[in-house]
C-alpha positions in Angstrom: 40.1 -59.4 -34.9 42.2 -57.0 -36.5 41.6 -57.1 -39.9 44.9 -55.2 -41.2 46.9 -57.6 -38.9 45.5 -60.8 -40.4 46.0 -59.4 -44.1 49.5 -58.6 -43.3 49.9 -62.1 -41.6 48.5 -63.8 -44.7 51.3 -62.2 -46.7 53.8 -63.1 -44.5 52.6 -66.7 -44.3 52.7 -67.1 -47.9 56.0 -65.7 -48.3 57.7 -67.8 -45.5 55.8 -70.9 -46.7 57.1 -70.8 -50.0 60.6 -69.9 -48.8 60.5 -72.8 -46.3 59.9 -75.5 -48.8 62.7 -75.2 -51.2 61.5 -78.4 -53.0 61.4 -78.7 -56.8 58.0 -78.3 -58.4 58.4 -81.8 -60.0 58.3 -83.4 -56.6 54.8 -81.8 -55.7 53.6 -83.4 -58.9 54.5 -86.9 -57.7 52.6 -86.6 -54.5 48.8 -87.8 -54.5 46.7 -89.1 -51.9 46.8 -92.8 -51.3 43.6 -94.6 -52.0 41.0 -92.9 -54.4 38.2 -94.3 -52.4 38.9 -92.2 -49.3 38.6 -88.7 -50.3 36.6 -85.6 -49.4 35.5 -83.0 -51.7 38.5 -80.8 -50.3 41.1 -83.5 -51.0 41.9 -82.0 -54.4 42.5 -78.7 -52.9 45.2 -79.7 -50.7 48.6 -78.1 -51.8 51.5 -80.2 -51.3 53.7 -77.2 -51.7 51.9 -75.6 -48.8 49.4 -77.6 -46.8 47.5 -76.0 -44.0 49.1 -72.4 -44.4 47.1 -70.6 -41.5 48.7 -69.4 -38.6 48.5 -72.3 -36.2 48.1 -70.7 -32.6 45.7 -67.8 -32.8 45.8 -67.1 -29.0 49.3 -66.2 -29.1 50.2 -64.7 -32.4 53.6 -63.5 -33.4 54.1 -61.7 -36.9 57.1 -63.7 -38.0 57.1 -67.4 -38.4 57.9 -70.3 -40.8 55.8 -73.1 -41.8 57.4 -76.5 -41.9 54.5 -78.2 -43.4 55.1 -80.1 -46.8 56.8 -83.2 -48.0 59.3 -84.6 -45.6 61.2 -87.8 -46.1 59.9 -90.7 -44.0 60.9 -94.5 -43.2 59.4 -97.1 -41.1 62.0 -99.0 -39.1 62.2 -101.5 -36.0 61.7 -99.7 -33.1 65.2 -99.7 -31.9 67.0 -99.3 -35.0 69.3 -96.2 -35.7 68.5 -93.3 -37.8 68.1 -94.8 -41.4 70.6 -93.9 -44.0 68.1 -94.0 -46.7 64.2 -93.2 -46.6 61.2 -95.0 -47.9 59.8 -92.0 -49.9 58.0 -88.8 -48.8 55.2 -88.2 -46.5 53.1 -84.9 -46.8 53.0 -83.2 -43.2 50.8 -82.7 -41.2 49.0 -85.8 -42.3 49.3 -89.2 -40.2 51.2 -91.8 -41.7 48.0 -94.0 -41.8 46.0 -91.3 -43.7 45.3 -91.1 -47.5 46.5 -87.3 -47.4 49.8 -88.4 -46.2 50.4 -90.1 -49.5 51.6 -93.1 -47.4 48.7 -94.9 -45.8 50.6 -97.4 -44.0 50.1 -98.8 -40.3 52.7 -98.2 -37.6 53.2 -101.3 -35.4 54.0 -101.3 -31.8 57.6 -102.8 -32.5 58.3 -100.0 -35.0 59.7 -96.6 -35.3 58.5 -93.9 -37.7 61.3 -91.4 -38.9 60.7 -88.0 -40.4 63.4 -85.8 -42.0 63.5 -82.4 -43.7 66.0 -79.7 -44.5 65.2 -76.0 -43.5 66.8 -72.6 -43.5 66.6 -69.8 -41.1 66.1 -66.1 -42.6 68.8 -63.9 -42.1 66.8 -61.3 -40.1 66.4 -63.9 -37.3 70.0 -64.3 -36.5 69.8 -62.3 -33.5 67.0 -64.0 -31.9 66.3 -67.6 -30.4 64.3 -69.8 -32.5 61.5 -72.2 -31.2 60.7 -75.2 -33.1 56.8 -75.8 -32.5 54.5 -79.0 -32.9 50.7 -78.6 -32.9 50.5 -82.3 -31.9 52.6 -85.6 -32.5 51.1 -89.1 -31.5 52.5 -90.5 -29.2 56.3 -90.3 -28.2 58.5 -87.8 -30.2 62.3 -87.5 -30.2 63.5 -84.6 -32.0 67.0 -84.0 -33.5 68.3 -80.9 -35.2 71.6 -81.3 -37.1 72.0 -84.7 -35.1 71.7 -83.0 -31.9 68.7 -84.2 -29.9 66.8 -81.0 -29.0 63.9 -82.5 -26.9 61.3 -85.0 -26.6 57.5 -85.0 -25.6 54.9 -87.8 -24.9 51.2 -87.6 -25.6 49.3 -87.1 -28.7 46.8 -84.5 -28.2 49.0 -81.4 -26.9 51.3 -78.9 -28.3 54.8 -78.5 -27.3 57.9 -76.3 -28.3 61.5 -76.6 -28.1 64.1 -74.1 -28.3 66.4 -75.0 -31.0 68.7 -71.9 -31.1 72.0 -73.6 -29.9 71.9 -76.6 -32.6 71.2 -74.4 -35.5 73.7 -73.6 -38.4 73.9 -70.2 -40.5 72.6 -72.0 -43.5 70.9 -75.4 -44.0 69.7 -77.2 -41.1 68.5 -80.8 -40.8 65.4 -81.8 -38.8 64.7 -85.3 -37.7 61.9 -86.7 -35.9 61.5 -90.1 -34.4 58.0 -91.4 -33.4 56.8 -94.3 -31.3 53.0 -95.2 -31.0 51.6 -98.3 -29.4 47.9 -97.3 -30.1 45.9 -100.2 -28.6 48.8 -102.5 -27.7 49.6 -99.8 -25.0 47.6 -97.9 -22.1 48.4 -94.5 -23.6 45.6 -91.9 -24.1 44.4 -92.7 -27.6 40.8 -91.9 -27.8 38.8 -94.2 -30.5 42.3 -95.5 -32.3 42.8 -99.0 -33.0 45.0 -101.0 -35.2 42.1 -103.2 -36.3 39.3 -100.5 -36.8 35.7 -101.9 -36.6 32.3 -100.6 -35.5 32.7 -97.3 -33.4 36.5 -97.8 -33.1 38.8 -96.1 -35.9 41.9 -95.9 -37.6 45.1 -95.1 -35.7 46.8 -91.9 -36.1 50.7 -92.1 -35.7 53.2 -89.4 -35.9 53.0 -85.7 -36.9 49.2 -84.8 -37.3 49.2 -80.8 -36.8 51.4 -78.1 -37.9 55.0 -77.8 -37.5 56.4 -74.2 -37.5 59.4 -72.1 -36.5 59.2 -68.8 -34.8 62.0 -66.3 -33.7 61.7 -65.0 -30.1 63.8 -62.6 -27.8 65.8 -64.6 -25.5 63.4 -63.6 -22.8 60.0 -64.3 -24.1 56.4 -65.2 -23.3 55.6 -68.9 -23.3 51.8 -68.7 -22.1 49.1 -66.2 -21.9 46.2 -67.3 -19.7 43.1 -65.1 -19.7 40.0 -65.6 -17.5 36.8 -63.2 -17.9 35.2 -61.9 -14.6 32.0 -60.9 -16.2 30.6 -60.4 -12.4 33.4 -57.9 -11.7 33.7 -56.5 -15.2 37.2 -57.4 -16.0 39.6 -59.6 -17.7 42.1 -61.3 -15.5 45.4 -62.3 -17.4 48.5 -64.3 -16.2 51.6 -64.8 -18.2 54.5 -67.3 -18.3 58.0 -66.7 -19.5 61.2 -68.5 -20.2 63.3 -66.4 -18.0 62.8 -63.8 -15.4 61.2 -60.3 -16.4 59.8 -57.5 -14.5 56.3 -56.8 -15.6 53.6 -57.3 -18.2 51.1 -55.0 -19.7 47.7 -56.0 -21.4 46.1 -53.7 -23.9 42.4 -54.5 -24.9 41.0 -53.3 -28.3 37.2 -53.2 -29.4 37.0 -53.0 -33.2 40.7 -51.6 -33.5 40.3 -49.0 -30.6 41.9 -49.2 -27.4 39.4 -49.4 -24.6 41.4 -50.9 -21.6 44.8 -51.4 -20.3 46.5 -53.1 -17.3 49.8 -54.1 -15.7 51.0 -56.7 -13.1 54.3 -57.9 -12.1 55.2 -61.3 -13.7 53.6 -64.1 -11.4 50.8 -62.2 -10.5 47.4 -61.2 -12.2 46.7 -58.1 -14.2 43.2 -57.0 -13.8 41.8 -55.2 -16.6 38.6 -53.4 -16.2 36.2 -53.3 -19.2 33.5 -50.7 -19.0 30.2 -51.9 -20.2 31.4 -55.0 -21.7 30.1 -56.9 -24.7 29.2 -60.3 -23.8 29.9 -63.3 -25.9 27.2 -66.0 -26.6 26.1 -68.4 -29.4 23.8 -65.6 -30.7 26.4 -62.8 -30.3 30.2 -64.1 -30.2 31.8 -60.9 -29.8 35.8 -61.1 -29.3 38.0 -58.5 -27.9 41.4 -58.1 -29.3 44.4 -58.3 -27.0 48.1 -57.3 -27.2 50.1 -58.6 -24.2 53.7 -57.1 -23.7 56.7 -58.5 -21.6 58.5 -55.9 -19.8 62.2 -56.1 -18.7 64.4 -53.2 -17.2 61.5 -50.7 -18.2 61.1 -51.7 -21.8 58.8 -54.3 -24.0 61.2 -57.3 -24.9 58.4 -59.4 -26.4 54.6 -59.0 -27.4 51.7 -61.1 -28.8 48.5 -60.8 -30.2 45.5 -62.5 -28.8 41.8 -62.3 -27.9 39.4 -62.9 -25.2 35.5 -63.0 -24.7 33.6 -61.7 -21.7 31.4 -64.6 -20.6 30.6 -66.5 -17.6 29.7 -70.4 -17.2 27.8 -71.3 -14.3 25.2 -73.5 -12.7 21.9 -72.4 -11.3 21.2 -73.4 -7.8 18.3 -76.1 -7.5 15.5 -75.3 -5.4 12.5 -77.3 -4.2 10.7 -76.9 -7.5 13.3 -76.2 -9.7 16.6 -78.4 -11.1 20.0 -77.1 -11.5 20.5 -75.8 -14.9 23.7 -74.9 -17.0 23.9 -71.1 -17.6 25.8 -68.4 -19.7 26.2 -65.1 -18.4 23.8 -65.9 -15.6 21.0 -66.9 -17.8 19.8 -70.4 -18.3 20.6 -72.0 -21.7 19.7 -75.4 -23.2 22.9 -77.2 -24.7 22.0 -79.1 -28.0 24.5 -80.4 -30.3 26.3 -83.4 -32.1 29.0 -86.0 -30.6 31.8 -84.7 -33.0 34.5 -87.3 -33.2 36.7 -85.4 -35.4 37.7 -88.0 -38.1 38.2 -87.6 -41.7 37.9 -90.2 -44.4 41.3 -88.7 -46.0 42.9 -87.0 -43.4 41.9 -89.2 -40.2 42.6 -86.6 -37.3 43.5 -83.7 -39.7 41.1 -81.8 -41.9 42.3 -81.6 -45.4 42.2 -77.8 -45.6 41.0 -74.9 -43.4 37.8 -74.9 -45.4 37.0 -78.3 -44.6 37.9 -77.4 -40.7 35.5 -74.7 -40.6 32.8 -76.5 -42.7 31.8 -79.0 -39.9 31.4 -75.9 -37.4 29.6 -73.8 -39.7 27.3 -76.7 -41.0 26.6 -77.5 -37.1 25.4 -74.1 -36.4 23.6 -73.6 -39.6 21.5 -77.0 -38.5 20.4 -75.2 -35.6 22.8 -76.5 -32.7 24.5 -74.2 -30.2 26.9 -77.0 -28.9 29.5 -79.6 -29.9 30.9 -82.3 -27.5 34.3 -82.9 -28.8 34.6 -86.6 -28.2 37.8 -88.4 -27.1 39.7 -86.1 -29.4 41.5 -82.6 -29.2 41.5 -80.6 -32.3 44.1 -78.3 -33.6 44.1 -74.6 -32.0 42.2 -72.9 -35.0 39.2 -75.4 -34.7 38.6 -73.6 -31.4 39.3 -70.2 -32.7 36.6 -70.9 -35.2 34.2 -72.0 -32.4 35.1 -68.8 -30.5 34.3 -66.5 -33.3 31.3 -68.1 -34.6 29.8 -68.8 -30.9 29.9 -72.4 -30.6 29.7 -73.9 -27.1 32.2 -77.0 -26.7 32.1 -79.8 -24.1 35.7 -81.2 -24.2 36.5 -84.8 -23.6 39.9 -86.3 -22.5 41.0 -88.9 -25.1 41.7 -91.5 -22.6 42.6 -95.0 -23.1 39.9 -97.4 -24.2 40.6 -99.9 -21.5 37.2 -101.6 -20.7 38.7 -104.5 -18.8 39.7 -102.0 -16.3 36.2 -101.3 -15.1 32.8 -103.0 -15.3 30.2 -100.8 -16.8 27.4 -100.3 -14.5 25.8 -96.9 -15.6 22.1 -97.3 -14.7 22.7 -96.5 -10.9 24.9 -95.0 -8.5 27.2 -98.0 -7.9 30.5 -96.5 -7.3 32.7 -98.8 -9.4 35.9 -98.2 -11.0 39.2 -99.8 -11.8 42.7 -99.3 -10.5 44.9 -97.6 -13.0 48.5 -99.2 -13.5 51.0 -96.3 -12.3 52.3 -95.6 -15.7 48.9 -95.3 -17.3 47.8 -92.8 -14.6 51.0 -90.8 -14.9 50.2 -90.6 -18.7 46.7 -89.8 -18.1 47.4 -86.8 -15.7 50.1 -85.4 -17.4 48.3 -85.1 -20.7 45.1 -83.9 -19.2 47.0 -81.1 -17.5 48.6 -80.0 -20.9 45.2 -80.2 -22.8 43.8 -78.0 -20.2 46.7 -75.7 -20.4 46.4 -75.5 -24.1 42.4 -74.7 -24.3 42.2 -72.8 -20.9 41.9 -69.3 -22.9 39.3 -70.4 -25.4 35.9 -69.1 -24.4 34.1 -71.7 -26.4 35.0 -74.4 -23.9 32.2 -74.5 -21.3 32.8 -78.1 -19.7 35.6 -80.7 -19.1 34.9 -84.3 -19.6 37.7 -86.3 -17.8 35.9 -90.0 -18.7 33.6 -91.2 -21.3 31.6 -94.1 -20.0 33.8 -96.7 -18.1 36.6 -96.3 -20.6 39.7 -96.6 -18.4 37.8 -94.9 -15.5 40.0 -94.6 -12.2 40.0 -92.3 -9.2 36.7 -90.6 -10.5 36.3 -88.3 -7.4 39.7 -87.3 -7.1 40.3 -86.7 -11.0 36.8 -84.7 -11.1 38.2 -82.6 -7.9 41.4 -82.0 -9.5 39.9 -80.9 -12.7 37.5 -78.5 -10.9 40.4 -77.1 -8.8 42.6 -76.6 -11.6 39.9 -74.6 -13.5 37.1 -73.4 -11.2 35.7 -71.5 -14.0 33.9 -74.4 -15.9 31.8 -77.2 -15.0 33.2 -81.0 -14.7 31.5 -83.7 -16.3 33.1 -86.7 -14.2 32.2 -89.5 -16.4 29.8 -88.9 -19.3 27.6 -92.0 -19.6 30.0 -93.8 -17.3 29.8 -95.5 -13.7 28.3 -92.6 -11.7 29.8 -91.2 -8.5 28.7 -88.4 -6.4 31.0 -86.0 -7.7 31.4 -83.0 -10.2 28.6 -80.7 -11.6 26.8 -83.1 -14.1 24.9 -86.3 -14.2 25.3 -87.3 -18.0 23.3 -90.3 -19.2 23.9 -92.3 -22.5 20.8 -94.0 -24.0 20.5 -95.5 -27.4 18.8 -95.3 -29.4 16.0 -93.4 -27.5 16.8 -90.7 -25.2 15.5 -91.7 -21.5 16.0 -91.1 -18.0 17.7 -93.8 -16.3 18.8 -92.0 -12.9 18.4 -88.6 -11.6 20.0 -86.2 -9.2 18.2 -83.1 -8.3 21.5 -81.5 -6.7 23.6 -81.4 -10.2 22.6 -80.7 -13.7 21.2 -83.6 -15.4 22.0 -84.4 -19.0 21.8 -86.8 -21.9 25.2 -86.9 -23.3 24.5 -89.2 -26.0 21.6 -91.0 -27.8 20.2 -91.7 -31.3 22.9 -93.5 -33.5 20.3 -93.1 -36.3 21.5 -94.9 -39.4 20.8 -94.2 -42.9 23.1 -95.7 -45.6 23.7 -93.2 -48.6 24.9 -95.3 -51.6 28.1 -93.8 -53.0 29.3 -92.4 -49.7 30.2 -95.6 -47.8 33.5 -97.3 -47.9 32.3 -100.8 -48.8 28.7 -101.0 -50.4 28.3 -104.5 -49.3 28.9 -103.9 -45.5 26.0 -102.9 -43.3 26.4 -99.3 -42.5 26.9 -98.7 -38.7 24.1 -97.4 -36.7 21.7 -98.3 -33.8 18.7 -98.2 -35.8 18.9 -98.4 -39.6 16.5 -96.7 -42.0 15.9 -96.9 -45.8 15.5 -93.2 -46.5 15.9 -89.7 -45.4 12.0 -89.4 -44.6 12.3 -92.4 -42.1 15.6 -91.1 -40.5 14.3 -87.6 -40.2 10.8 -88.8 -38.5 13.0 -90.8 -35.9 15.1 -87.7 -35.2 12.2 -85.6 -34.6 10.5 -88.3 -32.6 13.6 -88.2 -30.4 13.7 -84.6 -30.3 10.1 -84.3 -29.0 11.1 -86.8 -26.2 14.0 -84.8 -25.0 11.6 -81.7 -25.0 9.2 -83.5 -22.7 12.2 -84.2 -20.3 13.0 -80.9 -19.5 10.5 -81.0 -16.8 12.5 -83.3 -15.1 15.9 -81.0 -15.5 17.3 -82.8 -18.7 
């Protein structure tokens, strides 16, 4: 990426974050994590004056922005209560109210509402522009008010959303209020592994704001999305844009190490085809990224521009033959995917990493251990997590964090018994809406190499239809219809779950065969568990690292033997 650009962006970030807070230093001294037992090594590095100050949307960057992370007032009321006149205290945004790093660590019941409030000011130089209020993610339903005016709402806990708040703004101080409802496992809303009473493999609920909140000034006609598709076989990038109002054209500039190497234009609503001569390919061994600049043109002149990036890479599947199984391919070459089931939970921040260093650590450590893939399990990460996977060369299987509704579908994973439930209409509508929003948000990240609509039988419904919709909506990536779930003859992957040892239960020579989960090797490390009297979770338990390592090596050798059967 452009080093000069990022250096200037860091300076802007630091300046605007400080300007945005406007809270006396004595207030920061009062904040501390709730619960000393739930702390990572990064907890003490959290700055309550400026938590997570990094630019939150690397795929569509603007130079001017204002970070609203920090200490907000909060209150928990009855679900239908009016906006509270007084608040319960302060919460550190963007950490969920149930987390230690929020400073609150309280549950939110299904009959309650969580309220946030803070004051902000708009820089004078933004006065002639529109102002967007951006949320990385709020779980689950958010109603947003500026100066008492409702400026918008959003449902779904995993996708970003933006609101144009220009008409509600005042010249000086503005009051922002967010009201949140979250039913967690008392509802059929998409929620991944969140439960109100965590145990075993089900974890603490995450309610409210859990990703960065920020403001940005934009022209009255501006870009709202940049969608980039690499076409390796044609040697080009195919770029589409969306804008909030009609424009004429858009222009795409491609840079390699700060030198412009290509350019393309198209009418708004069409694709720009940008040819790249002798392209550098992206892979785990060489994760090269091209810088992009995208300009929106109206009446012959640029009215808006954003910085982005892209990678030239192709995800495909080899065709099976009489003597060869189908294989996953990267850049037309077979590639073996190996990596952890990454659930993205932090002891102190829950869904939210304490710092950028912490967020990056997991990816770097995974690659250092020799893995080339991460399955992001029934969770969606902040955009910066995918950015780091993009630049470090980490393949990602992306799950949909759907509802944990076991009663909907009996589990018969060991054969092709096409069994599934009938989802209530509201559950199906919530699922479809959020799955589309997640794909839209993540589409242009080169690290994403597979979509996983269902995990096991969790709320599994209309499997063939959902798999086909996913494939038609994004034909550039394989679809894993139900990882370890009730198997249907659809999609691109047959994905087996086998604990503790990996084993082949069913096999289909027409698709890629994978073992999507196995292991669960448990090793208690004293001083690193919540309750020393409790049995540490795991499918198998070991007393020391030598025993655990030996078991892991045994399982790895079993996997290696299975490659002859296409696993």
